[in-house]
N, C-alpha and C positions, 0 to 999 in steps of 0.2 A: 652786285650782290653775288656772293659765292654760293654755289649749289652743290649738294652732295646727296646721292641716293644711298639708301640703307636697305639691306636685305632683312627680311623679317627673321628675327631670332628669338621670338617670344617678347612679351610686353616689357618685362623688367630689363632684359639684356639690350633690347633695341633702344629703350629710353636712356639707359646708361651710356650707350654708344653715342647717341645724338647729343646728350648733355655734355659729354666729354669733348666731342668735336666742336660744339658751339662755343665752348669756353676757351679753346686754344688761343684765340687772338686777344684774350683779356690781358691788359697790362698789369704788371706787378704793382701792388699798392702798399705803401707804408705810411702810417699816419701818426705813429708814436712821437716822432720828432715835432710834428705840428702841435700835438697835444701838449708837449712839454713847453713849447714857446708860448702858447696861450696861457697856460697855468702860471708861468713865471713872469710873463711880460704884460698880461692883461690887455687893456685898451691899446697901448702902443704896439704890442705884437699883432693884434687884430688889424690895425690900420696898415702896418707894414706888410702883412700877408695879403690883405685885400689889394694893396697897390701892386704887389708882385704878381698876383694871379688873375685879378679881375680888371683893375682900372689901368688901361694902357694908353688911352687917348685923352685923359682929363685928370682932374684932381679930386680927392676926397679928403675932407678935413675931420669928419665925425662919422661914427658908425650909426648913431641914432638918427632916424628920419623924422622930420617934423610932421605930425599928424595933419597939419594944414595942407601939406603937399599932397597927401592922399585924398583929402576932400576936394582939392582943386582938380586932381586928375579925374575923380569921379564926375565932377561937374562938366568936365571937358569932353567926356565920352560922346561919340556919335550915338544918336538914339537907337539905331538897330543893334549896336553892340551892347548898350546898356540894357535893352530889352532882353537880349539873349542871355546876358549874365544873370539878370533877375529871374528868368525862366529856369536856368540851371540851378540857381541858388534855392529857389522854391522847391524844386524836385529833390535836391540833395538834402535839404532840411527836413522834408517830409519823411524821406526814407530813414534818415538818421534818428529822428524822434520816435519812429516806430520800433526802434531797436532797444529802447530803454527798458531796463529790468523792472519787474514788479516786486514790491516789498511783500514778503510772506512771513507768516509766523507758523512754525511747525510744532504741533503738540505731540510729545513723546509719551509712551506707555507708563513711564514712572511718574508722570504728573508734571514734569517741567516743560518749558518751552525754549525753542531756539528761534530768534527772529533774524531773518536774513534781509539785509538791505544793502544798497549801494550808495556811495557818496563820491562826488567828484574830487579829483586831485586839486591841490591848491593852485598850481601854475603849470601851464603847458607851453612848450616851445614847438612851433610848427615851422617846417622848412618847405619853401617853394623854390624849385630850381630857377635859374635866371642867367644873368650875364648877357650873352649875345642873343638870347631869345627870352620871351616873357611867358609865364605860365600862370595867368590869373585863375585858371581852372584848379590848379593845385592849392591855391589860397582858399578857394571855396570848399574843396574837399576836406581840407584839414581844419580850417577855422570853424565851419558849420558843424562838424562832428564834435569838436571840443565844446562849442556853445551848447549843442543839444545835451551834452553830458553835464552841463552846469558849471564848467570851469570858470572861475572868477577872473583869473589873469591869463591872457594869451599873448605870447610874444612871437612875432613873425620874423624869421630870418630869411633873407633872399639876397643873392649876389647883385651888386650894382653892375651896370653895363660898362663898357670901355670908357665912357665919358664920366664915370663916377656917380651916376645917378641910377636909381631903381627905375625900371620901366614903368611908364605911366599906367598901363593896363593892370600891372601887378598892384600898384598903389590904389588904383580905383577899386579893384576887387577887395582889397583890405578895408577900404572905406565903406564899401557896400556891406561888409560883414561887421562893421563897427570896431575894427582892430586899430588901436592907436599906438601900440608899442611895436614899432617896426625898426629893424636893424638892417643896414646895408652891408651884409657880410654873407659869404657863401663858403662852400666846401667844408673840409674837415674842421677848419678853424671855427666855423659857425657852430658846429655841433659841440665842440669842446667848450666854447664860450657859454652856450646855453646850459650845459651840464655843470660847469664849475663856477661860472660867473666871472665878472671882471669889475673894474671900478664903476662902470656904467650899467652893467647887465646883472640883474639878480638871477641866480640859478633857478631852474625850473624843476618840476617833478617828473615830467614825461616829455619825450621828444618824438614827434611824428612827422612823416612826410617822405616823399621819394627823393632820390638823388643819384649822383654818379658813384662809381666805385669808391672814391675817397669819402664821400658822405656815408656810404654803407659801412665801410670799415671803421669810421669814427663812431657811428652809432653802436657798432659791435663793441668797440673799446670802452664806451661809457656806460654800457648796460650793467646795472648793479649799483652804479652811482645814481642813475636815473632809470626810469622805465622807458622802453621804446615800443613803437607799434609793431614793426616788423622790419625785415631787411629788403626794402622795396627798391630794386635796382633797375637795370636796363630792361626795356619793355619786351615782353614775350607774347607770341601768338601761335596757337595750334589750330589748324582747320581740319575738321573731319569732312571730307568732300564726297558727296554721293554721285551717282551716275549722271544726274541732270544738273550738276553744278555749273554755274556761269563762271568760266575761268577768269574773265575780266574782273568780275566782282571780287573774287578771291585775291586777284593780283592787286587791286586797289587796297584791300584790307591789309595785305602783307606789306605793301610799300608804305602804307600809312604808319604802321608800327615801326618800320625801318627809318622813318623820319626822326624817331627818338634816338637812334644810334644803332649799335651792333648787338641788340638782344636776339635771343634765339627765336627762329621761325621754323615751323614744322607743319607739313601737310601730309595727312594720311588718307589713303583712298584704296578701295578694293579694285577699281578698274585702272589699269596702267595708262589708258588713253587720257584719263582725267588728270593724272599726275603730269603727263607730257604737256597737256594743254595749259595747265596752271603754270608750269615752269616757263613755257614759251611766253605766255601773256605777262608774267611777272618780269621777265627779263626785258621785254619790250617797254613795259611801263616804266621800270626803274631807269632805263637808259634815257628816257625823255624828261626825267624829273631830278634836277640836281640836288634837291633836298633829301633824297633817299640815300641812305648810307650804302656805299658800294661794298663795304666789308660785312654787311649783315649776313649771317649764315642761314641759308634756307635748306632744311633737310626734307627730303621726300621719301616717304615710307609706303611701300606696297603691302597692305595688310590683307590677311585671308578673308576677313569679313568685318562688318561694322562693329560687332561685339569686341573683336580684337582691337579695333581703333579706340574704343572706350577704355579697354584695359591699358592700352598704350598711354592714353591721356592720364589715367589715374597713376601710372608709374612715373610719367614725366612730370606731372604736377605743374602745368603751365600757368602763367599769370592769367592769360585769357584763352578761352577756347570758343570757336565758332563751329556750329554744326549745320552743314548744308545737306541735310537728309530729310526725307518726307516725314519720318517718325522722330524728328529732332527733339520734341518734348519728352518722349519716352526715353531716348538715349540720354538726355540731360539729367534725368532723375538718377541715372546710374553713375554719373560723374561726381566724385567725392573730394578731389584734391585741387581742382582748378580754382584760381582766385575769383573769376567771374565767368559764367557760362552764357553764351548768346545762342539761343535756340531758334533756328530757322534762318533762312538766307537774308531776311530783312534786317536782322539785328547785328549790324556792323559794330565792331569794337569801338569805333569812333563815337558812337552814341554814348557808350559808357564812359568814354574819356571826358565827355563834356556835360551832357545835359539829361541823360536818362534818369538820373537820381541815384544810381549805384555809385559806389566810390571807386575812383581810379587809382587809389593808393593800395596796391595789391602785392601779395608775396610773389617773389621771383626766385629763380635759381633752385626750384624744387621745394621751397619753404611752404608751399601750399599743403604739404603733407601734415603740417602741425599748426598752421595759423591761417587766418583768413583776411578779408578786406578790412580796411580801416573803418572804424565806427566809434560810437560813443563809449563802448566798453574799454577802448584803449586809454580813456581818460577818467575811468572810474575804478574804484576798488570796493571789494565786498567787505562788509563787516557783519560779524555774527554777535548777537546779544543773547546771552544765556540767562534765563531766570529760573532758579531752583528754589523751591520752598522747602520747609522742614521735612515734609513727607517724602518729597522726591529725593532729597539728600539721603534720607534713611534707606530708600529703595536702591539708590545707585551706589552708595558707599561700598558695599561688599564686592561689587564687580570691580570698582576702582582699586580696592585693596588687593584683590587677586592678581590683577594685571600688573600693578605697580611693583608688587613683591616679586613677580616672575621676571620683571625687567631689572631688578636689583635696585629699586628706588623705594626703600621702606618709609621715608618721610612723606612721600606722595601718598602712601597708604594711610599713614597717620593723619595727614591733612584732611583726607576724606572721612576717615572713621570717627574723628573727633566731632563731626557734625551729625553722627548717626543717633 
């Protein structure tokens, strides 16, 4: 794990410096050529790309996975894992359903009404990372949010392992959610296939889920053809560490996120000895655990006071933030850009990654400034129904006429005034 100390230069400047340094090691990513292959070659191109990037020790003959394989994987789960997945699913579903919008009818002074309602999109594509590791948790996070939204068709894309098969735990999670449309495909090619369709795959309306830089860039490329949830990339964690912080606890939390790869890690503290203790504990822990990325960037910032740490967090907009302070709940109320806030030392990010009920598909790279966690809203769209009777039309028409003529649209004015 590479470590860098940053001098305090104000919240915005320090956040920008940390963000720039953390991104230095990111590889260049180009996905347009992959998109072209998928659009032109369809299923054959998908299979060729999957064999090139994912299936290295086996064979794959078809992208579509038999739903019976998912049911078999669910039946084969060890009881403790099945119980854990069921607990996580119940919590995620409860939180997702609590986010559904309420239909409202607004009555306006002129006598007309505007009814506001939400409807689900017709089809959703959900992406769960895979390949050499399995992420059943990402299946739960995406599928249950789409189901809570009321989506009728949900298509899961996840990379096969080197042997050409999707990981059993991923299939089991899909079966637990009742997902039967499963495709063994990953990376940018999966996103393009969901967006544009192939001979086998019908295109979807929205694509959601986390992924590597190629997945992120592909989602960026297809936005406009389909909707996307956010650009959820490599995992990030910021820790606001108080004077009585347990350095080993913070080290475990930082190393846990570094298991995902080389996402940005940041610790802010008022006391220098706290930063020193955290850095020492993290280095020792990372050295003992081969699954922790050695290239993960850990930034250490000495802040003047805890209020500055909050300002730094809001400027940095991390995916996750943990607050190891006595007044954690009060500080949490002031944080406005983090994807998910864990208030208090007991709330490790790992709980949110799996079973707390909050969604782990969160904005990264500073996107928390304008978007938030995945939820049912990503799979729903608002519709307004306007009902205007004769009296309301007469009352509104003069206002419409004035504005329309001011904008140079006289027929708009006539269209309203003819109803007066």
